[in-house]
C-alpha positions as CSV (number, residue, x, y, z in Angstrom):
1,M,-5.3,-31.1,41.0
2,P,-4.7,-28.0,38.6
3,F,-8.0,-28.2,37.0
4,Q,-10.7,-25.6,36.8
5,K,-14.4,-25.3,36.1
6,I,-15.1,-24.7,32.3
7,E,-17.1,-21.8,31.9
8,S,-18.9,-20.6,28.6
9,E,-17.1,-17.7,26.9
10,K,-18.8,-14.2,27.4
11,L,-20.3,-12.7,24.4
12,A,-18.1,-9.6,24.8
13,S,-15.0,-11.8,24.4
14,A,-16.3,-13.7,21.4
15,V,-16.8,-10.3,19.7
16,V,-13.4,-9.1,20.7
17,R,-11.8,-12.3,19.1
18,Q,-13.6,-11.9,16.1
19,I,-12.9,-8.2,15.4
20,E,-9.1,-9.0,16.5
21,G,-9.0,-11.8,13.8
22,L,-10.6,-9.4,11.0
23,I,-7.8,-6.9,11.9
24,L,-5.1,-9.5,12.0
25,Q,-6.1,-11.1,8.6
26,G,-6.2,-7.6,7.1
27,I,-10.0,-7.6,6.3
28,L,-10.5,-4.6,8.6
29,R,-8.0,-1.8,7.5
30,P,-6.7,1.1,9.8
31,G,-8.9,3.9,9.4
32,E,-11.8,1.6,8.4
33,R,-15.0,2.7,10.0
34,L,-17.1,0.0,11.7
35,P,-20.8,-0.1,11.1
36,S,-23.1,1.7,13.6
37,E,-23.7,-0.1,17.1
38,R,-27.2,-1.0,16.0
39,E,-26.1,-2.6,12.6
40,L,-23.1,-4.1,14.2
41,S,-25.0,-5.6,17.1
42,E,-27.6,-7.0,14.8
43,R,-24.8,-8.6,12.3
44,L,-23.0,-10.1,15.4
45,A,-26.2,-11.2,16.9
46,V,-25.3,-9.9,20.4
47,S,-27.0,-7.2,22.7
48,R,-25.6,-3.6,22.7
49,P,-24.2,-3.8,26.2
50,S,-22.0,-6.9,25.1
51,L,-21.0,-4.9,22.1
52,R,-20.1,-1.8,24.1
53,E,-17.8,-3.9,26.5
54,A,-16.1,-5.5,23.6
55,V,-15.6,-2.1,21.9
56,A,-14.3,-0.7,25.1
57,D,-11.7,-3.6,25.6
58,L,-10.6,-3.2,21.9
59,Q,-10.1,0.5,22.5
60,E,-8.1,-0.2,25.7
61,A,-5.9,-2.5,23.6
62,G,-5.4,0.2,21.0
63,L,-7.2,-1.7,18.1
64,L,-10.3,0.8,18.0
65,T,-10.7,4.5,18.3
66,T,-13.7,6.5,18.5
67,R,-14.0,9.9,16.9
68,A,-16.5,12.4,18.3
69,G,-19.8,12.4,16.1
70,A,-18.3,10.2,13.2
71,G,-18.4,6.5,14.8
72,I,-15.8,3.8,15.7
73,F,-12.5,3.1,13.5
74,V,-9.9,0.6,13.4
75,A,-6.9,2.3,14.9
76,D,-3.9,3.3,12.9
77,V,-2.2,0.1,14.0
78,L,0.4,0.5,11.3
79,G,1.5,4.1,12.1
80,S,3.7,2.6,14.9
81,A,5.8,0.5,12.6
82,F,8.3,3.3,12.0
83,S,8.8,6.4,14.2
84,P,8.3,9.7,13.0
85,A,11.9,10.6,13.2
86,L,12.9,7.4,11.3
87,I,10.3,8.3,8.6
88,R,12.0,11.8,8.1
89,L,15.3,10.2,7.7
90,F,13.8,7.8,5.1
91,A,12.5,10.8,3.2
92,S,15.7,12.7,3.2
93,N,18.0,9.8,2.5
94,E,18.5,8.9,-1.4
95,Q,19.9,5.5,-0.3
96,A,16.8,4.5,1.7
97,V,14.7,4.7,-1.4
98,Y,17.0,2.2,-3.4
99,D,17.0,0.0,-0.4
100,Y,13.2,0.2,0.0
101,L,13.0,-1.1,-3.7
102,A,15.5,-3.8,-2.9
103,F,13.2,-4.8,0.0
104,R,10.1,-4.7,-2.2
105,R,11.9,-6.8,-4.9
106,D,12.9,-9.5,-2.5
107,L,9.6,-9.5,-0.4
108,E,7.1,-9.2,-3.4
109,G,8.9,-11.7,-5.4
110,L,8.5,-14.2,-2.5
111,A,5.0,-12.9,-2.1
112,A,4.1,-13.5,-5.8
113,E,5.5,-16.9,-5.5
114,R,3.4,-17.6,-2.6
115,A,0.3,-16.4,-4.3
116,A,0.7,-18.6,-7.1
117,R,0.8,-21.3,-4.8
118,M,-1.4,-20.6,-1.9
119,A,-4.0,-18.2,-3.6
120,S,-7.6,-19.5,-3.7
121,D,-9.8,-19.2,-6.8
122,T,-11.3,-16.1,-5.2
123,D,-8.0,-14.3,-4.6
124,L,-7.2,-14.9,-8.3
125,K,-10.3,-13.3,-9.4
126,V,-9.6,-10.3,-7.3
127,I,-6.1,-9.9,-8.7
128,D,-7.3,-10.5,-12.5
129,S,-10.0,-7.9,-11.6
130,L,-7.7,-5.4,-10.2
131,F,-5.4,-6.0,-13.4
132,R,-8.6,-5.4,-15.8
133,R,-9.5,-2.3,-14.1
134,M,-5.6,-1.1,-14.6
135,E,-6.3,-1.9,-18.3
136,A,-9.3,0.3,-18.5
137,A,-7.6,3.0,-16.5
138,H,-4.6,3.1,-18.9
139,S,-6.6,4.7,-21.7
140,K,-7.3,7.6,-19.7
141,R,-5.0,10.8,-20.1
142,N,-5.0,11.3,-16.2
143,P,-2.8,8.5,-14.7
144,S,-3.9,8.8,-11.2
145,D,-6.4,6.1,-11.2
146,E,-3.8,3.8,-12.8
147,A,-1.2,4.8,-10.2
148,A,-3.9,3.9,-7.3
149,L,-4.6,0.8,-8.8
150,D,-1.0,-0.4,-9.0
151,A,-0.7,-0.2,-5.5
152,Q,-3.9,-2.2,-4.8
153,F,-2.7,-4.8,-7.4
154,H,0.4,-5.3,-5.3
155,M,-1.5,-5.5,-2.4
156,A,-3.8,-8.0,-3.6
157,I,-1.1,-10.2,-4.5
158,I,0.6,-10.2,-1.1
159,E,-2.9,-10.7,0.6
160,A,-3.2,-13.9,-1.6
161,G,-0.1,-15.2,-0.2
162,H,-2.0,-15.6,3.2
163,N,1.0,-14.7,5.4
164,I,-0.4,-12.2,8.0
165,I,3.3,-10.9,8.9
166,M,4.1,-10.0,5.4
167,L,0.8,-8.6,4.9
168,H,1.1,-6.2,7.7
169,M,4.7,-5.2,7.0
170,M,4.1,-4.7,3.5
171,R,1.0,-2.5,4.2
172,A,3.0,-0.5,6.5
173,M,5.7,0.2,3.5
174,F,3.1,0.8,0.9
175,D,1.3,3.4,3.5
176,L,4.8,5.2,3.4
177,L,4.9,5.1,-0.1
178,S,1.3,6.5,-0.5
179,E,2.5,9.4,1.5
180,G,5.2,10.2,-0.7
181,V,8.1,9.2,1.7
182,F,10.3,7.5,-0.7
183,Y,9.0,8.9,-4.0
184,N,6.0,10.1,-5.7
185,R,4.8,6.7,-7.6
186,S,2.3,8.7,-9.8
187,I,5.4,10.7,-11.4
188,M,6.4,7.4,-13.2
189,F,2.9,6.9,-14.7
190,R,3.1,10.5,-16.4
191,N,5.4,9.3,-19.2
192,R,3.3,7.4,-21.7
193,S,6.0,4.8,-22.7
194,T,7.0,4.4,-19.1
195,R,3.3,3.8,-18.6
196,D,3.0,1.3,-21.2
197,S,6.0,-0.7,-19.8
198,L,4.5,-0.7,-16.4
199,L,1.2,-2.0,-17.8
200,E,3.0,-4.8,-19.6
201,Q,4.8,-5.8,-16.5
202,H,1.7,-5.8,-14.5
203,R,0.3,-8.0,-17.4
204,A,3.3,-10.7,-17.0
205,I,2.9,-10.5,-13.2
206,N,-0.9,-11.3,-13.4
207,A,-0.4,-14.0,-16.0
208,A,2.0,-15.9,-14.0
209,V,0.0,-15.8,-10.9
210,Q,-3.1,-16.8,-12.7
211,A,-1.1,-19.7,-14.1
212,R,0.0,-20.7,-10.9
213,D,3.6,-20.5,-11.7
214,G,5.5,-19.6,-8.9
215,A,8.9,-19.1,-10.5
216,A,7.6,-17.0,-13.4
217,A,5.6,-14.8,-10.9
218,R,8.7,-14.2,-8.9
219,A,10.9,-13.5,-12.0
220,A,8.2,-11.0,-13.3
221,V,8.1,-9.0,-10.2
222,V,11.9,-8.8,-9.9
223,A,11.9,-7.6,-13.5
224,H,9.2,-5.2,-12.7
225,M,11.0,-3.7,-9.6
226,D,14.4,-3.6,-11.7
227,F,12.4,-1.4,-14.2
228,V,11.1,0.9,-11.5
229,E,14.7,1.4,-10.2
230,V,16.1,2.4,-13.5
231,A,13.2,4.7,-14.2
232,L,13.3,6.4,-10.9
233,G,16.9,6.8,-11.2
234,E,16.6,8.4,-14.9
235,Q,13.8,10.7,-13.4
236,R,15.9,11.9,-10.5
237,K,18.7,12.5,-13.3
238,A,16.4,14.5,-15.5
239,D,15.2,16.6,-12.4
240,R,18.9,17.4,-11.5
241,N,19.4,18.4,-15.0
242,E,16.6,20.7,-15.3
243,A,17.3,22.4,-12.0
244,L,20.9,23.0,-13.3
245,A,19.6,24.4,-16.7
246,Q,17.5,26.7,-14.8
247,L,20.2,28.1,-13.1
248,R,22.2,28.6,-16.2
249,L,19.4,30.3,-17.7
250,R,18.7,32.8,-14.8
251,H,22.7,33.4,-14.7
252,E,22.8,34.1,-18.4
253,A,19.8,36.6,-18.0
254,M,21.4,38.2,-15.1
255,K,24.6,38.8,-17.2
256,S,22.9,40.2,-20.0
257,G,20.8,42.6,-17.7
258,G,17.6,41.2,-18.2
259,A,15.1,39.4,-15.9
260,I,13.5,36.0,-16.0
261,S,10.5,34.9,-14.2
262,D,10.1,31.6,-12.4
263,S,7.3,30.7,-15.3
264,D,9.8,31.4,-17.9
265,G,12.4,29.4,-16.2
266,A,10.4,26.2,-16.0
267,R,9.8,26.3,-19.8
């Protein structure tokens, strides 16, 4: 008969399953430091030998990593989503930028629609709290805080959809964006009128999700990404025009026998 004696699960295996679940659900994030061995064993109510066995199994599986003198961290499990060679191609190809925006338009539109339908009340509070922080950061002259909150706001909506595959795919894409692979997100926040428009677009997204209006949430995301695509195109055109203007200025200076410094040409 194909039956085996049922044995109770080892504590180490239970610890492994719990930490795996936290990583899979996106609660423990790549690069996040785990509590100390003493604190973690107390939280989990297991002995240190059981915890060490679990950590060793998770390290062997590539989910945790140890840094000498610093502790135990969640491994960069998203870093393998794209090879370094492919990332370099993304960074050097203009078409990749617009394909990336199209990908986000489609996936985030779906994610916002899902969030409006699937989000818990706590999820909605998190999304709304991030938007309120964006509003507060909007009044600051330096746009860096608002730009950082922009990414957090979008990720909170994706998390509220409770689809773990979408969560990890989009987190990998946002990590590439934060590294400047596709474009520098903060550049768009430097222009005050663009910054004002972006805030209003995020307000519309938040309002639709809070109202649990999936169709409106998806439409608001599509309108937002369309705006980003146009604004990015205009910024790239302005950058090319400025580069040409500087070349002309240097050429005229050389013809007239004068000299011009880089700082002069950048004015």
